[in-house]
N, CA, C and O atoms as a DFTB+ gen file, in Angstrom:
292 C
 N C O
     1  1      84.863      93.556      35.938
     2  2      85.441      92.619      36.890
     3  2      84.670      91.312      36.825
     4  3      83.443      91.306      36.925
     5  1      85.384      90.204      36.658
     6  2      84.687      88.920      36.617
     7  2      85.139      88.063      37.794
     8  3      86.260      88.185      38.288
     9  1      84.248      87.211      38.218
    10  2      84.490      86.398      39.403
    11  2      84.413      84.925      39.051
    12  3      83.594      84.512      38.230
    13  1      85.269      84.138      39.677
    14  2      85.239      82.696      39.448
    15  2      85.055      81.915      40.746
    16  3      84.615      80.766      40.727
    17  1      85.393      82.538      41.870
    18  2      85.297      81.829      43.145
    19  2      84.566      82.672      44.191
    20  3      84.384      83.880      44.036
    21  1      84.164      82.000      45.243
    22  2      83.526      82.688      46.360
    23  2      84.501      83.685      46.988
    24  3      84.097      84.751      47.454
    25  1      85.765      83.334      46.997
    26  2      86.791      84.230      47.532
    27  2      86.794      85.564      46.773
    28  3      86.947      86.625      47.378
    29  1      86.624      85.503      45.444
    30  2      86.572      86.727      44.639
    31  2      85.423      87.638      45.088
    32  3      85.578      88.855      45.182
    33  1      84.278      87.026      45.361
    34  2      83.116      87.797      45.815
    35  2      83.390      88.377      47.205
    36  3      83.023      89.517      47.490
    37  1      84.033      87.591      48.061
    38  2      84.386      88.089      49.396
    39  2      85.304      89.303      49.290
    40  3      85.162      90.260      50.051
    41  1      86.236      89.265      48.358
    42  2      87.152      90.387      48.175
    43  2      86.422      91.630      47.668
    44  3      86.758      92.750      48.054
    45  1      85.427      91.436      46.809
    46  2      84.604      92.561      46.350
    47  2      83.914      93.213      47.544
    48  3      83.971      94.431      47.716
    49  1      83.267      92.401      48.360
    50  2      82.562      92.937      49.528
    51  2      83.528      93.622      50.490
    52  3      83.213      94.661      51.070
    53  1      84.697      93.032      50.648
    54  2      85.715      93.591      51.536
    55  2      86.124      94.998      51.092
    56  3      86.395      95.859      51.929
    57  1      86.170      95.235      49.769
    58  2      86.504      96.566      49.247
    59  2      85.526      97.626      49.730
    60  3      85.877      98.803      49.812
    61  1      84.302      97.218      50.051
    62  2      83.283      98.142      50.530
    63  2      83.091      98.050      52.043
    64  3      82.126      98.587      52.588
    65  1      84.021      97.362      52.718
    66  2      83.976      97.289      54.172
    67  2      82.985      96.275      54.717
    68  3      82.578      96.368      55.876
    69  1      82.589      95.306      53.898
    70  2      81.623      94.297      54.333
    71  2      82.324      92.959      54.508
    72  3      82.881      92.403      53.562
    73  1      82.287      92.460      55.721
    74  2      82.858      91.153      56.043
    75  2      81.718      90.249      56.479
    76  3      80.928      90.612      57.351
    77  1      81.633      89.063      55.869
    78  2      80.539      88.154      56.169
    79  2      81.095      86.872      56.760
    80  3      81.879      86.166      56.126
    81  1      80.678      86.584      57.986
    82  2      80.994      85.295      58.603
    83  2      79.916      85.012      59.641
    84  3      80.001      85.454      60.787
    85  1      78.914      84.274      59.217
    86  2      77.811      83.939      60.116
    87  2      78.132      82.661      60.875
    88  3      77.678      82.465      62.002
    89  1      78.919      81.794      60.248
    90  2      79.310      80.566      60.922
    91  2      78.937      79.315      60.149
    92  3      79.489      78.242      60.392
    93  1      78.010      79.450      59.227
    94  2      77.615      78.333      58.378
    95  2      77.775      78.820      56.936
    96  3      77.245      79.868      56.566
    97  1      78.497      78.063      56.137
    98  2      78.832      78.503      54.774
    99  2      77.588      78.866      53.955
   100  3      77.588      79.867      53.239
   101  1      76.543      78.064      54.058
   102  2      75.318      78.333      53.306
   103  2      74.729      79.688      53.695
   104  3      74.296      80.452      52.832
   105  1      74.715      79.977      54.970
   106  2      74.187      81.262      55.449
   107  2      75.072      82.421      55.000
   108  3      74.580      83.494      54.650
   109  1      76.386      82.189      55.015
   110  2      77.323      83.214      54.539
   111  2      77.026      83.567      53.087
   112  3      76.990      84.741      52.720
   113  1      76.815      82.547      52.267
   114  2      76.532      82.763      50.847
   115  2      75.239      83.548      50.673
   116  3      75.168      84.461      49.852
   117  1      74.222      83.194      51.442
   118  2      72.939      83.894      51.344
   119  2      73.070      85.360      51.746
   120  3      72.472      86.233      51.116
   121  1      73.842      85.631      52.780
   122  2      74.049      87.017      53.202
   123  2      74.875      87.792      52.172
   124  3      74.611      88.967      51.918
   125  1      75.870      87.135      51.581
   126  2      76.654      87.785      50.527
   127  2      75.766      88.142      49.344
   128  3      75.926      89.201      48.737
   129  1      74.833      87.258      49.019
   130  2      73.880      87.509      47.939
   131  2      73.127      88.816      48.199
   132  3      72.991      89.653      47.306
   133  1      72.645      88.977      49.419
   134  2      71.909      90.186      49.807
   135  2      72.811      91.416      49.731
   136  3      72.399      92.462      49.230
   137  1      74.029      91.291      50.224
   138  2      74.949      92.439      50.239
   139  2      75.343      92.880      48.834
   140  3      75.429      94.076      48.556
   141  1      75.584      91.908      47.943
   142  2      75.935      92.253      46.562
   143  2      74.754      92.961      45.891
   144  3      74.936      93.925      45.148
   145  1      73.558      92.474      46.162
   146  2      72.363      93.104      45.594
   147  2      72.227      94.549      46.088
   148  3      71.879      95.441      45.313
   149  1      72.499      94.775      47.359
   150  2      72.419      96.126      47.908
   151  2      73.459      97.052      47.264
   152  3      73.177      98.220      46.998
   153  1      74.656      96.523      47.018
   154  2      75.681      97.326      46.350
   155  2      75.225      97.728      44.953
   156  3      75.425      98.866      44.528
   157  1      74.617      96.793      44.251
   158  2      74.137      97.083      42.901
   159  2      72.999      98.105      42.933
   160  3      72.988      99.058      42.154
   161  1      72.049      97.900      43.834
   162  2      70.917      98.823      43.931
   163  2      71.358     100.227      44.335
   164  3      70.708     101.213      43.988
   165  1      72.452     100.309      45.061
   166  2      73.004     101.612      45.469
   167  2      73.929     102.196      44.399
   168  3      74.531     103.252      44.596
   169  1      74.033     101.502      43.270
   170  2      74.871     101.897      42.142
   171  2      76.347     101.994      42.507
   172  3      77.077     102.828      41.972
   173  1      76.774     101.135      43.421
   174  2      78.179     101.106      43.822
   175  2      78.967     100.119      42.960
   176  3      80.192     100.208      42.866
   177  1      78.256      99.178      42.331
   178  2      78.881      98.266      41.372
   179  2      78.038      98.270      40.097
   180  3      76.842      98.558      40.129
   181  1      78.682      97.947      38.977
   182  2      77.946      97.936      37.710
   183  2      77.220      96.605      37.503
   184  3      77.388      95.653      38.265
   185  1      76.418      96.574      36.454
   186  2      75.577      95.407      36.184
   187  2      76.422      94.158      35.897
   188  3      76.082      93.066      36.353
   189  1      77.503      94.311      35.156
   190  2      78.369      93.173      34.821
   191  2      78.966      92.560      36.090
   192  3      79.002      91.337      36.233
   193  1      79.424      93.389      36.991
   194  2      79.990      92.918      38.256
   195  2      78.918      92.218      39.075
   196  3      79.158      91.155      39.647
   197  1      77.743      92.813      39.131
   198  2      76.621      92.239      39.871
   199  2      76.269      90.851      39.347
   200  3      76.150      89.903      40.123
   201  1      76.105      90.733      38.044
   202  2      75.716      89.453      37.458
   203  2      76.801      88.395      37.667
   204  3      76.503      87.247      37.994
   205  1      78.023      88.782      37.479
   206  2      79.139      87.856      37.657
   207  2      79.201      87.331      39.096
   208  3      79.378      86.134      39.323
   209  1      79.055      88.232      40.050
   210  2      79.084      87.838      41.464
   211  2      77.883      86.950      41.803
   212  3      78.021      85.968      42.533
   213  1      76.714      87.295      41.276
   214  2      75.512      86.500      41.546
   215  2      75.640      85.087      40.996
   216  3      75.199      84.133      41.636
   217  1      76.236      84.941      39.822
   218  2      76.422      83.605      39.243
   219  2      77.300      82.729      40.127
   220  3      77.003      81.553      40.334
   221  1      78.370      83.301      40.643
   222  2      79.251      82.553      41.545
   223  2      78.496      82.162      42.816
   224  3      78.580      81.022      43.275
   225  1      77.760      83.120      43.377
   226  2      77.025      82.842      44.612
   227  2      75.954      81.767      44.407
   228  3      75.770      80.908      45.268
   229  1      75.256      81.809      43.283
   230  2      74.237      80.795      43.001
   231  2      74.873      79.415      42.859
   232  3      74.348      78.428      43.374
   233  1      76.010      79.351      42.158
   234  2      76.710      78.074      41.986
   235  2      77.157      77.512      43.337
   236  3      76.964      76.330      43.621
   237  1      77.745      78.360      44.152
   238  2      78.216      77.911      45.464
   239  2      77.055      77.498      46.365
   240  3      77.170      76.554      47.147
   241  1      75.943      78.209      46.248
   242  2      74.754      77.884      47.047
   243  2      74.245      76.492      46.673
   244  3      73.913      75.692      47.547
   245  1      74.186      76.208      45.370
   246  2      73.751      74.880      44.920
   247  2      74.675      73.787      45.440
   248  3      74.210      72.732      45.870
   249  1      75.996      74.037      45.405
   250  2      76.969      73.063      45.907
   251  2      76.725      72.765      47.392
   252  3      76.723      71.608      47.812
   253  1      76.523      73.818      48.168
   254  2      76.311      73.644      49.604
   255  2      75.004      72.907      49.892
   256  3      74.952      72.053      50.777
   257  1      73.943      73.238      49.143
   258  2      72.675      72.531      49.329
   259  2      72.832      71.057      49.012
   260  3      72.270      70.210      49.706
   261  1      73.593      70.737      47.965
   262  2      73.824      69.342      47.594
   263  2      74.601      68.623      48.696
   264  3      74.278      67.489      49.050
   265  1      75.624      69.284      49.236
   266  2      76.404      68.687      50.333
   267  2      75.516      68.365      51.523
   268  3      75.603      67.279      52.097
   269  1      74.659      69.314      51.890
   270  2      73.757      69.098      53.034
   271  2      72.783      67.971      52.754
   272  3      72.487      67.166      53.637
   273  1      72.287      67.910      51.538
   274  2      71.349      66.848      51.163
   275  2      72.055      65.490      51.222
   276  3      71.484      64.516      51.713
   277  1      73.295      65.422      50.721
   278  2      74.053      64.175      50.740
   279  2      74.376      63.739      52.174
   280  3      74.392      62.543      52.466
   281  1      74.628      64.682      53.055
   282  2      74.935      64.357      54.461
   283  2      73.725      63.781      55.182
   284  3      73.866      62.948      56.077
   285  1      72.535      64.228      54.790
   286  2      71.334      63.797      55.492
   287  2      70.867      62.401      55.054
   288  3      69.943      61.844      55.648
   289  1      71.484      61.850      54.048
   290  2      71.086      60.512      53.575
   291  2      71.605      59.431      54.480
   292  3      71.364      58.249      54.232
């Protein structure tokens, strides 16, 4: 399974009954990162799925950090 968007990662988590909505997108991404890692460590997802999801989450995290940095200028 490969992922291209944050929505794809949300759907993966949803398959395991995990819904993430903290209220701030950056925090949501960070919590999703933790949840995906836990799924992998529990052997509920394979390595390819884990890496693919992590890449999307890292990309989205960088985007959000850049947005926050640009807003503070």
